[in-house]
ZAMARGU-4260 file (C-alpha; in steps of 0.2 Angstrom, whole numbers, plus 5000, padded with zeros to 4 digits):
<rodrens>
0) 5000/5000/5000 | 5006/5018/4996 | 4995/5030/5006 | 4999/5048/5002 | 4994/5064/5012
5) 4995/5082/5005 | 5005/5097/5013 | 4998/5107/5027 | 5009/5122/5024 | 5025/5127/5015
10) 5035/5142/5010 | 5052/5148/5004 | 5063/5159/5015 | 5076/5170/5008 | 5093/5176/5015
15) 5095/5192/5005 | 5096/5207/5016 | 5081/5215/5006 | 5071/5199/5009 | 5076/5192/5026
20) 5059/5198/5034 | 5049/5194/5018 | 5035/5180/5019 | 5031/5170/5003 | 5019/5158/5010
25) 5006/5159/4996 | 5019/5157/4981 | 5015/5143/4969 | 5033/5139/4968 | 5046/5133/4981
30) 5064/5136/4977 | 5082/5132/4983 | 5094/5144/4976 | 5109/5155/4979 | 5110/5174/4975
35) 5125/5184/4969 | 5125/5203/4968 | 5119/5210/4952 | 5134/5222/4949 | 5149/5210/4950
40) 5139/5194/4948 | 5152/5186/4959 | 5149/5191/4977 | 5138/5178/4986 | 5123/5187/4994
45) 5113/5173/5002 | 5103/5157/5000 | 5085/5151/5000 | 5078/5136/5009 | 5061/5127/5009
50) 5050/5124/5024 | 5036/5111/5022 | 5024/5103/5035 | 5012/5089/5034 | 4997/5085/5046
55) 5001/5068/5053 | 4985/5066/5063 | 4977/5053/5051 | 4992/5043/5049 | 4994/5043/5068
60) 4976/5037/5070 | 4978/5024/5057 | 4993/5017/5066 | 4983/5016/5082 | 4969/5006/5074
65) 4982/4995/5065 | 4977/5001/5048 | 4995/5006/5045 | 5009/4996/5053 | 5022/5004/5064
70) 5035/4997/5052 | 5029/5008/5037 | 5041/5018/5028 | 5039/5037/5023 | 5044/5047/5008
75) 5044/5066/5005 | 5039/5071/4987 | 5041/5088/4978 | 5038/5089/4960 | 5050/5100/4949
80) 5043/5115/4940 | 5059/5118/4932 | 5078/5121/4935 | 5088/5136/4930 | 5106/5134/4927
85) 5108/5120/4939 | 5124/5110/4941 | 5124/5092/4933 | 5126/5085/4950 | 5121/5092/4967
90) 5114/5087/4984 | 5099/5093/4994 | 5097/5089/5012 | 5081/5086/5022 | 5080/5089/5041
95) 5066/5090/5053 | 5062/5108/5059 | 5064/5111/5078 | 5053/5126/5080 | 5035/5130/5075
100) 5032/5142/5061 | 5018/5150/5051 | 5015/5149/5033 | 5009/5168/5031 | 5000/5176/5016
105) 5014/5184/5006 | 5021/5181/4989 | 5039/5185/4981 | 5033/5199/4970 | 5023/5208/4983
110) 5027/5227/4984 | 5029/5231/4998 | 5035/5214/5004 | 5023/5205/5016 | 5030/5202/5034
115) 5015/5192/5040 | 5022/5174/5043 | 5038/5165/5043 | 5054/5172/5034 | 5073/5170/5035
120) 5073/5181/5051 | 5056/5176/5059 | 5047/5160/5062 | 5031/5169/5063 | 5026/5188/5063
125) 5035/5192/5079 | 5046/5178/5085 | 5063/5176/5078 | 5071/5159/5074 | 5081/5153/5089
130) 5098/5161/5089 | 5104/5158/5107 | 5097/5140/5109 | 5094/5127/5096 | 5094/5108/5098
135) 5104/5093/5091 | 5102/5075/5093 | 5119/5067/5088 | 5115/5050/5097 | 5101/5042/5106
140) 5100/5056/5119 | 5101/5075/5119 | 5118/5081/5123 | 5118/5094/5137 | 5130/5107/5141
145) 5133/5115/5158 | 5130/5133/5163 | 5140/5131/5179 | 5158/5126/5182 | 5163/5133/5165
150) 5182/5136/5162 | 5181/5137/5143 | 5166/5140/5132 | 5166/5145/5114 | 5149/5147/5105
155) 5156/5157/5090 | 5142/5170/5091 | 5154/5185/5090 | 5170/5177/5083 | 5182/5163/5085
160) 5185/5167/5103 | 5201/5159/5111 | 5204/5147/5096 | 5220/5150/5086 | 5229/5141/5072
165) 5247/5135/5074 | 5259/5124/5065 | 5251/5128/5048 | 5257/5121/5032 | 5253/5131/5016
170) 5247/5123/5000 | 5257/5122/4984 | 5251/5139/4979 | 5256/5147/4995 | 5239/5149/5003
175) 5237/5146/5021 | 5223/5137/5030 | 5211/5149/5038 | 5195/5150/5049 | 5179/5159/5048
180) 5163/5161/5057 | 5147/5156/5048 | 5130/5153/5055 | 5138/5154/5073 | 5150/5140/5069
185) 5169/5140/5067 | 5173/5134/5050 | 5191/5128/5046 | 5197/5127/5028 | 5212/5120/5019
190) 5216/5115/5001 | 5229/5107/4990 | 5239/5097/5003 | 5238/5111/5016 | 5236/5107/5035
195) 5235/5116/5052 | 5232/5113/5070 | 5217/5122/5079 | 5220/5126/5097 | 5208/5130/5111
200) 5217/5134/5127 | 5210/5131/5145 | 5218/5134/5162 | 5215/5119/5173 | 5219/5115/5191
205) 5228/5099/5197 | 5217/5085/5203 | 5201/5093/5197 | 5189/5082/5187 | 5184/5092/5171
210) 5171/5088/5157 | 5176/5091/5139 | 5163/5093/5126 | 5163/5099/5108 | 5153/5097/5092
215) 5163/5094/5077 | 5159/5090/5059 | 5175/5084/5049 | 5164/5086/5033 | 5176/5085/5018
220) 5191/5081/5029 | 5195/5063/5030 | 5197/5064/5048 | 5203/5076/5062 | 5217/5071/5074
225) 5213/5076/5092 | 5226/5078/5106 | 5227/5087/5122 | 5244/5095/5127 | 5247/5098/5146
230) 5257/5113/5153 | 5273/5102/5154 | 5272/5098/5135 | 5265/5080/5137 | 5253/5075/5123
235) 5238/5065/5128 | 5228/5055/5116 | 5215/5041/5115 | 5217/5029/5130 | 5223/5043/5141
240) 5206/5049/5145 | 5191/5037/5145 | 5179/5041/5130 | 5191/5052/5121 | 5193/5049/5102
245) 5209/5053/5094 | 5204/5052/5075 | 5187/5059/5073 | 5179/5054/5056 | 5160/5059/5057
250) 5149/5073/5063 | 5147/5070/5081 | 5146/5077/5099 | 5162/5072/5108 | 5161/5071/5127
255) 5173/5064/5140 | 5181/5067/5157 | 5198/5074/5159 | 5206/5072/5176 | 5220/5086/5177
260) 5236/5081/5184 | 5245/5098/5182 | 5240/5116/5185 | 5241/5128/5170 | 5237/5130/5152
265) 5231/5115/5143 | 5228/5114/5124 | 5214/5105/5115 | 5223/5103/5098 | 5214/5098/5082
270) 5225/5094/5067 | 5217/5095/5050 | 5225/5090/5033 | 5218/5091/5015 | 5224/5076/5007
275) 5214/5077/4990 | 5225/5091/4982 | 5210/5093/4969 | 5210/5112/4970 | 5194/5114/4980
280) 5193/5119/4998 | 5191/5106/5011 | 5181/5112/5026 | 5176/5106/5043 | 5167/5115/5058
285) 5165/5117/5077 | 5151/5122/5088 | 5149/5123/5107 | 5166/5120/5114 | 5165/5117/5133
290) 5177/5113/5147 | 5169/5113/5164 | 5171/5106/5182 | 5162/5090/5184 | 5161/5093/5203
295) 5164/5108/5215 | 5157/5125/5217 | 5163/5135/5202 | 5151/5145/5191 | 5162/5153/5178
300) 5181/5157/5177 | 5188/5169/5165 | 5207/5169/5163 | 5208/5179/5147 | 5220/5167/5139
305) 5215/5172/5121 | 5199/5183/5122 | 5188/5193/5134 | 5176/5179/5137 | 5158/5184/5142
310) 5163/5202/5147 | 5154/5215/5136 | 5159/5233/5134 | 5144/5244/5139 | 5139/5262/5144
315) 5152/5270/5133 | 5155/5289/5136 | 5164/5298/5122 | 5170/5316/5128 | 5174/5320/5110
320) 5172/5313/5092 | 5189/5306/5092 | 5188/5296/5109 | 5194/5279/5108 | 5187/5266/5120
325) 5190/5248/5119 | 5192/5231/5129 | 5203/5217/5123 | 5212/5202/5129 | 5231/5202/5129
330) 5244/5193/5139 | 5230/5183/5148 | 5222/5199/5155 | 5207/5209/5150 | 5214/5226/5145
335) 5204/5241/5147 | 5208/5256/5136 | 5201/5274/5134 | 5206/5291/5128 | 5194/5306/5133
340) 5181/5294/5139 | 5176/5278/5147 | 5165/5263/5149 | 5159/5248/5159 | 5167/5230/5157
345) 5151/5220/5161 | 5149/5202/5165 | 5131/5195/5167 | 5127/5179/5176 | 5111/5170/5181
350) 5111/5167/5200 | 5099/5158/5212 | 5091/5166/5227 | 5096/5161/5244 | 5113/5154/5238
355) 5129/5163/5244 | 5141/5168/5230 | 5159/5173/5230 | 5166/5184/5217 | 5185/5187/5215
360) 5196/5196/5203 | 5213/5204/5201 | 5211/5223/5197 | 5225/5234/5190 | 5220/5252/5188
365) 5236/5256/5178 | 5234/5273/5170 | 5217/5276/5176 | 5213/5286/5192 | 5203/5271/5197
370) 5193/5256/5192 | 5176/5257/5200 | 5165/5241/5204 | 5146/5240/5204 | 5135/5225/5206
375) 5117/5227/5198 | 5102/5217/5204 | 5089/5209/5193 | 5080/5226/5191 | 5096/5234/5185
380) 5098/5244/5202 | 5115/5245/5211 | 5117/5234/5226 | 5125/5243/5240 | 5121/5233/5255
385) 5122/5214/5260 | 5139/5212/5251 | 5153/5207/5261 | 5170/5216/5258 | 5163/5227/5245
390) 5176/5240/5238 | 5168/5252/5226 | 5183/5259/5219 | 5201/5253/5216 | 5214/5266/5215
395) 5229/5254/5216 | 5232/5236/5212 | 5221/5224/5222 | 5212/5208/5223 | 5194/5209/5224
400) 5185/5196/5235 | 5167/5199/5239 | 5152/5188/5243 | 5133/5191/5244 | 5116/5181/5244
405) 5104/5186/5231 | 5086/5188/5236 | 5079/5185/5219 | 5083/5173/5205 | 5088/5181/5189
410) 5102/5190/5180 | 5115/5200/5190 | 5128/5212/5182 | 5146/5214/5188 | 5152/5231/5181
415) 5170/5237/5181 | 5170/5256/5176 | 5185/5265/5169 | 5187/5283/5164 | 5201/5293/5157
420) 5200/5312/5155 | 5217/5314/5145 | 5219/5313/5126 | 5234/5301/5129 | 5228/5283/5130
425) 5225/5276/5147 | 5226/5257/5151 | 5221/5246/5165 | 5216/5228/5166 | 5207/5214/5175
430) 5212/5196/5178 | 5207/5179/5185 | 5188/5184/5186 | 5179/5169/5195 | 5162/5166/5202
435) 5159/5152/5215 | 5145/5147/5227 | 5142/5139/5244 | 5127/5128/5247 | 5117/5117/5235
440) 5110/5122/5218 | 5091/5118/5218 | 5092/5112/5200 | 5109/5111/5192 | 5105/5121/5176
445) 5109/5114/5159 | 5106/5120/5141 | 5104/5109/5126 | 5119/5110/5115 | 5117/5118/5098
450) 5125/5111/5083 | 5116/5122/5070 | 5114/5139/5076 | 5108/5152/5064 | 5104/5171/5064
455) 5089/5166/5054 | 5086/5153/5041 | 5076/5142/5052 | 5082/5129/5066 | 5082/5111/5063
460) 5088/5094/5070 | 5103/5088/5061 | 5098/5070/5061 | 5085/5058/5068 | 5086/5053/5086
465) 5096/5038/5082 | 5108/5048/5071 | 5101/5045/5054 | 5100/5059/5041 | 5093/5060/5024
470) 5098/5069/5008 | 5095/5066/4989 | 5109/5067/4976 | 5103/5074/4959 | 5111/5071/4942
475) 5107/5075/4924 | 5091/5066/4923 | 5084/5069/4941 | 5073/5084/4944 | 5060/5079/4957
480) 5063/5077/4975 | 5059/5060/4982 | 5068/5057/4998 | 5066/5044/5012 | 5061/5053/5029
485) 5056/5037/5038 | 5066/5040/5054 | 5061/5058/5055 | 5042/5054/5054 | 5044/5040/5067
490) 5052/5052/5079 | 5037/5063/5077 | 5024/5049/5078 | 5032/5042/5093 | 5030/5059/5102
495) 5049/5061/5104 | 5048/5077/5094 | 5035/5089/5089 | 5029/5090/5071 | 5036/5106/5064
500) 5039/5099/5047 | 5055/5098/5036 | 5068/5110/5029 | 5075/5107/5012 | 5092/5115/5009
505) 5109/5113/5001 | 5123/5107/5011 | 5133/5120/5021 | 5148/5118/5010 | 5137/5121/4995
510) 5128/5136/5003 | 5144/5145/5007 | 5155/5140/4992 | 5158/5149/4976 | 5149/5137/4965
515) 5132/5144/4959 | 5122/5127/4958 | 5107/5137/4950 | 5089/5137/4956 | 5079/5121/4959
520) 5061/5125/4959 | 5046/5114/4965 | 5027/5116/4965 | 5020/5122/4982 | 5004/5118/4991
525) 4996/5133/4982 | 4999/5128/4965 | 4983/5126/4954 | 4989/5110/4947 | 4990/5092/4953
530) 5008/5092/4957 | 5007/5097/4975 | 5020/5091/4989 | 5015/5074/4996 | 5021/5063/5010
535) 5019/5044/5007 | 5017/5030/5019 | 5022/5014/5012 | 5020/4996/5018 | 5018/4979/5011
540) 4999/4974/5014 | 4999/4960/5002 | 4994/4942/5006 | 4993/4927/4995 | 4983/4912/4999
545) 4976/4904/4983 | 4965/4891/4991 | 4958/4879/4978 | 4961/4891/4964 | 4972/4886/4949
550) 4985/4898/4942 | 4982/4907/4926 | 4997/4902/4916 | 4992/4907/4898 | 5003/4919/4889
555) 4989/4928/4880 | 4977/4935/4895 | 4964/4948/4898 | 4963/4957/4914 | 4948/4967/4921
560) 4941/4974/4937 | 4926/4965/4944 | 4918/4978/4956 | 4926/4994/4950 | 4913/5009/4952
565) 4913/5024/4942 | 4914/5035/4957 | 4921/5034/4975 | 4919/5046/4990 | 4935/5054/4995
570) 4936/5046/5012 | 4931/5028/5006 | 4942/5012/5007 | 4938/4998/4996 | 4944/4980/4992
575) 4945/4980/4973 | 4944/4964/4964 | 4956/4960/4949 | 4951/4946/4937 | 4962/4938/4924
580) 4957/4925/4911 | 4964/4918/4895 | 4959/4929/4880 | 4956/4914/4869 | 4952/4899/4879
585) 4953/4882/4872 | 4937/4872/4869 | 4934/4859/4882 | 4920/4846/4886 | 4913/4855/4901
590) 4896/4863/4905 | 4905/4878/4913 | 4909/4893/4903 | 4928/4896/4902 | 4925/4915/4904
595) 4918/4911/4921 | 4932/4901/4928 | 4942/4910/4941 | 4961/4908/4940 | 4973/4917/4950
600) 4986/4929/4943 | 5004/4927/4949 | 5011/4935/4965 | 5021/4946/4954 | 5006/4956/4948
605) 5006/4975/4953 | 4995/4990/4951 | 4998/5009/4948 | 4987/5024/4947 | 4987/5037/4934
610) 4979/5054/4933 | 4969/5054/4917 | 4970/5073/4912 | 4988/5075/4915 | 4994/5057/4912
615) 5004/5059/4928 | 5008/5042/4937 | 5004/5046/4955 | 5007/5029/4962 | 5019/5019/4952
620) 5021/5001/4950 | 5031/4995/4965 | 5037/4977/4968 | 5035/4979/4987 | 5021/4992/4990
625) 5008/4989/4976 | 5007/4970/4975 | 4990/4963/4970 | 4985/4950/4984 | 4975/4934/4982
630) 4962/4924/4993 | 4951/4909/4989 | 4939/4920/4979 | 4953/4928/4968 | 4965/4942/4966
635) 4962/4959/4975 | 4970/4974/4983 | 4964/4987/4996 | 4964/5005/4992 | 4962/5021/5002
640) 4954/5034/4990 | 4959/5049/5001 | 4976/5046/4994 | 4970/5055/4978 | 4964/5072/4976
645) 4945/5074/4974 | 4935/5079/4958 | 4947/5071/4946 | 4947/5056/4935 | 4960/5042/4938
650) 4964/5025/4930 | 4971/5009/4938 | 4984/5000/4927 | 4992/4983/4930 | 5008/4974/4926
655) 5010/4955/4927 | 5028/4949/4928 | 5033/4932/4922 | 5051/4926/4919 | 5058/4937/4905
660) 5041/4945/4901 | 5031/4960/4908 | 5013/4962/4902 | 5004/4979/4904 | 4985/4982/4906
665) 4976/4999/4908 | 4959/5008/4905 | 4950/5006/4921 | 4944/5024/4924 | 4935/5030/4940
670) 4932/5047/4948 | 4935/5053/4966 | 4922/5064/4973 | 4920/5074/4989
</rodrens>
């Protein structure tokens, strides 16, 4: 049985700056394409992606009533409306969307553009696609990342953070490997036998047990060699830490424990090498790199080994147009700089009421008259009481060590204010900023790790719960999208994930690369044709018990349907009888007419359904899913007519396979009505 349902909603979202907020939910066309600027025709301006959702309610009910088996397979189908300048070979990926979205009422050529509904930036008219938190299932369970005990965290929202390249080997054209930030991921690239080592530094304490977690996709690299270098220069590899993998070959979330045996700077080292030498870039990516204390009372610890961590520059005061005010990490300190002005170096942290917190830092006023400190509560008001050892202004080098107990849960801000009245640049610095606590956290906070994090462009799970992912490779004679999505649908039907539909997109490498790939266009739900998107449930519902019937073995046979009606209601299901007989039966001495003798067709008899007006085959012959069954009365197959669109004419066609021979039969026309 092949049972198809039709799309509930769909749209195309566009990355172009002029269209990031545009909704195209009522367009008749869905497209996956890349845009380049019109002037140079070479600068990549953005991509488009397709969102599509199907209502699985009826399928779920049919599974509960055992009409559809739990073992059914599922296929997503989009019919091509045409391709513009597409490459001969390319790939489209399909993933389950992880957030709800609205179809909207806009079209591509609306002027002004419609912003009602989903777009590249928004998942509905007011809510943006998740930027700070998205989800990933890289295994059987959700990987979780801590928000307490963090020694190193790189989310690549604003840059590469503490990561740096070392020991790089240029390619034979002299080009160096490099990194870039794309969709909140750190992309590493090399080509033509070039190689490099990417390093994340983390300051660890002797005898402390740490957790290491990162999300990595070697992508087109054969593998990534992973090592950890200790302060004394020892290189640790697989076997030194339980769960650590030294050669990473697949997209995954890596997580293991690290028991530090030395105090000092440790290095997480990832070595990449392009062994293809084919002239194209080889890329891989990182996201959500964590090192955190598995036990203890640490919240966060900033040592400024490579960057400013979670500190932000706020409340800038420029006394003149040429004022220069900045904050940067250098020599493992957070450096504060100002000419004719000042600012706050602010750190925000969510704290729990009733829990005692300790905040410490080394403060160096340097050229500034002072570095002042203010602690702001959840309402943004300065806290001036209830803080032990509070020093509001540091005029000389000192070590800050305060403690307080919040009365409300929420975000608290630690602000270090610096100001310089002179035109000569003034500098000061902070070091070793740490937040710890005394007591017990009511619920140790966690956040789901984000492998795909985008500033727009939708959010999605990068695989099924068991790690399966689906895509389709297109070649010269392939234009329609017909992709297996079985594991995605089963995750939804089981209740493990919400049904928010599918995203169809190019691979990350294809979206970011210089190859154009052209435009792949498909019919949408709003097309005024029969070529709407469909989701098919497929299962083998055949049975073959011939009873006392004899087999029809003649070569020249006639096939007809015994109980086919001219019309069927859309919601009806029927057992349809198929009869085969010899076209020219031999004369015999019997009082039974040969035409009335029922013989069974072979088990290799199949049916298909064709739309009469368009001549389009909607349900093709399939040797697994469109078998004709048999019982003691004769051949038959069950059919659910709501798999077809109403108020149209269709015809059943049949194929009988015998050794070295295939016979086709058609002409059995009927109509589906509402």
